[in-house]
N, C-alpha and C positions, 0 to 999 in steps of 0.2 A: 345747878345740878344737871348732869348729863341726862339726856333723854332715857337712855337704857338703864340708868340707876333709879329712875323715878318709879315708885310703886303705886299701882292703882287698886283701890278697894272697890269691888263691885257688889252692891247690895241687892239681894233678890228676896223679897217677901214671898213666902210660900203658904198657900192655903188651898188644899183640895185641887191641885193642878196636876194630878197624876198623869192625865192623858197627854199633857203638853210639856211637862217638865224636862224630860230627857232631851228633846230637841232644843229647848232653851239652853240647858247646861252644856250640851255638846257645842253649840255655837259660841258660847262664852269661853270655854276651855280651848277652842280652836283658834282663838285670836292670834294674829301674827305677832302682837306684842305680848310677851310672856310673863313679865314681872307683875303678876296679878295676885290679889287676895280676893277670893269669892266668898262672900258672907251670905249663907242661906239661913234666913230667919223663918223658922217654921212657926206658924200661928195656930198651933193645935189642930193640924190637919186630921180629918177623919178617914181619909182614904190612904193610899200607899205612898203619898208624897214624902213623908219623913223617911221611909225606908230607901227611897230613891236618893234623897239627900245624903243619907249615911253611906250608901254605896259609892257615891261619887267622892265623898270625903275620904273613904278608904283607899281609893285608887289614885287620888291626886292630892298631894299635900297642900296645894294652894286653896283647897276648899275647907271652910269651917262651917259647922252647923250650930246655930244658936236656936234655942227653943223658948217660946213664950210660955209662961205658966198658965195663961188662959187666953182664949181667943179675944184679941183686942183690935183687930183690923190692920190694914196695910200701913196706915200712917204710923201706928205704934211700932210695927215691925221695922219700918224704915228708920224710926228714931233709935231703936235698939242697934241697928246696923251702923248708924252714924256715930253713936257713942263708942262702938267697939272697933271701928275702922282705924287701922294704923298706917294706911297708905298715904302718899303725898297728895293724891287726888282721889275723888270719890265719884263713882257712876252708879246708875240704877238700871235694873232690867226687871220687867215684869215676867212672872214665871210662865205665862202662856204666849210670850213673844219670843222672837229670836233675832240675832244680830249678824251683820256681815263680818267676815274675817278680819278686815282692816279697820273696823270702827274705832277701836280705842287707840290704835297707832295714829290714825288721822286726828283724833281729838287731842291726843297728847302733843303731837307736832304743832297743832294749832295753838295750844296753850303755851308751848315753849317759844313760839314765834311772836306771841302777843306782847303788847306793851306792858311794862311793870304795873302791877295793881289790878291786872285782869283776874277776875274771880271765876268766870265760867266760859266755856266754849260749847257751841252746839252745832249739830249737823242735821241732815234731812232724814225723813222717814217715809215709809209706805204703809198704807192701811189695807188689810185684807179681810174680806167677808169670810164667814165660817166655811164656805165652800171653796175657798182658795182664790176667789176672784179679787183682783186689786180694785178697790173702790175709791181710794184717794191716792193719787200719784204724788211724788215729791214735788215741792215747789220749784226746785231747780236742781240740775245735775251738771253744772258747768265746771265744777272742780275749783272754783274761785272762793276766796275768803272775803266776805263782806263784813266790816265791823260796824255794827249798829250802835248808835249812841243810846244811853239809857233812856233818854227822852223818846227817841224813835221806837225803842222796844216797848215802852209803856203804851204808846199810841197803838202799836201793832196789836198788843194783847187786847185792849179794850175795844178795838175795831174788829175783833175776831179774825185777825189776819196773822197773828204771831203764833209761835209754838210754845205752849205752856207745859209741855211734858218734861218731867225731870229725866226721863229715860233717853232722851236725845242729847244729853248734856254731860259734860265733865266739869266737876267743881274742884276748886282748891279746898283741901280738907280744912285748913285753919279757918277759912271763911265760912264754910258750910256748918262747921261744928258750933258756930254761934247761934244757929237757928234750929228749930224743930218743926215738924209737921203738926198741924192741929189734929189732935186725935179725936175720933168719933165724928169726924166731919167728912163730907163729900166735896169734890172739886178742890181737894187740898193742895194739889200742885199749883193751881192758879193763885190760891190764897197766899201761899208762901212766896211765890215769885213777886206778887204785889208788894209784900213787905221788904223783899230784897232789892227791888229795882233802884230805889234812890241811892243805894250803896254801890251800884255798878258803874261808877263814874268813869272807869277806864274803857267802857264799852263792852259789847258782846260780840266776839268774833263768831261769824256764822258761815260754816263751810257748805259749799254746794256739792256735797258728797252724801250719798245715801248710805246710812249705816244701820238703821233700826227698822225692824219689821213688826208691825202691830197686828195682832190677830183680834179682830173685833168679835165680841161675843154677840149672841142674838139680841140681847138688850140694847147693845150699842147701835145695831143696825135698825131695829124696829122701835126703839125706845122702850120696849118691853112694858113691864108693869109700872104704873104710875107710883112714884115715890115722892111725897111732898117734902120730905126732909132734904132731898137733893135740891129742889127749887128754893127752899129756905136758905140753904148754904150759898146757892148761886146768887140770890138777891143780897145776902149779907156781903158777898164779895163785890157785887156791883156798887153798893153804897160805900164800901171800903175804897174802891177804885176812885170814886168821886172825891172822897176826902183826901186821898193821895194827890189827885189832880189839883185840888184846891191848895194843898200845902206845898207841893213840889213842882207841879206842871200846870200852872194856871192857864197857859196857852191852849191846853187841851180840855178845858172844862166843858165845851160843847160836846166833844166826843164822850166825855165821862157821863154827861147827862143823857146822851143818846144810848149809852151802854145800859144804864139803869132802865130806861124805857123798853129797850129791846128784850132785856131779861124778863121784865114784867110781862111783856107781850107773850113771850115764850111760855111763861107759866099759865097765863090766862087762856092760851090756846090748847093747853094739854091737861089742865085739871079736869077730871071727870065732872060732868054737869051735876051729878049726884052729890059732889063735894062742895058745890058752890052754894054754901049756906051761911047764914049770919053767925052761927056758932063756930064756924071755921075762922078763927081769929086771924091767921096768916092771910087767908083769901081776902078777908075784909080789909086788912091793912093795905094789900096791893091794890084793891079797887079804889080805896080812898087816895092812895098815892097817885094812881093814874088820873083820877079826876082832878086832883090838885095840880097836875102838870099840863093842863089843857093849853096854856100859853106856850109852854115849851114844845109840846107836840106840834103846834101850829108853826113855830118859827125855826125849830132845829134843822139846820141844813143837812145834817148827816142821816136823817131818817128818809127812807125812800117812800114813794107814793103809797105803796101797799101797806107798809108799816104804819104810816101816818093815818091811813083810812081805818085800819083795824083798831088802832088805839083810840081814835075818836069814837068809833062805834061801841067798843067795849067799855069805854068810860060812861057812855050813855046807858047801855043795858047789857051788862056782861053775860048774864045767863040767857037772855033772849037771843043775843047775837050768836052765842055758842050753840044754841039749839038749831038755829038756821044753818050755821057752819057745819054741824054734824050731818044734817040732811043733805047739804050740798056735797060733802065728801062721799057720802054713801052713793049718791047719784053718779058721782065720778068714778066709783069703784075703788075708793081709797080708804 
């Protein structure tokens, strides 16, 4: 199929994003590649988001508005979009982000040049704080295409080096429609990519081109309010990653075990001390897990000195160590 004939479906979940939605949609509709279908999936917004969606649908025939009957979350909205998409390829944009004019042209060209059997192509992103300051620069901007093997991509993800966002990627529709996001879960991009990776045998073309701009919300910058459900989903993904390493990438089992421990450490350093109680079943499971992993904490070559020290201390006395840690952070003004 010729590049110009290929149609791209762009799925945008919308929920109470009135303040940012127009900038997002303007950036999508200004793409240099014009053969687009823009699916706006309204998740029962309570502000003016739906009216904005309908306004854009009236003035541009490429825009379709889909409505959820009840608020079900971004994963459910994305799944609705996947089922409704009729493009040859599918991309995702979050309603409070914006994209560069040549993003989908670059991704489509990368897909067209890729070897047969390639299911996704990705590029670079920037992260911006709410005040507009760039806080995370792109990994590279050399314009080159690096094809990662699925083995290398798996290792990148579990070592916190790879990009797990679906918004920086373009997917072959026939491939993507075999999958669905886990609904009612957090960290869902990562979970779905874990399930996909073994099927990405042709590799993952990765373009050194910046196309996506992420607006970090206050919670993203400061971690905001503690949400145990997020950590529960992150630990579930960490254990899933270890199972995938065992079944598909045994050469990366040490990295997988390190990933579980680092995620457990992150949880134990952020759970409020008041929640560190025996009746908190998830907390107790993580404490028992860390204590059972003392030999791994000692020998795993991918843990740094600080991680190893904290894990040893937290295995010994999690609540006591956290109390000391909180006093130390206050003294440092953090």
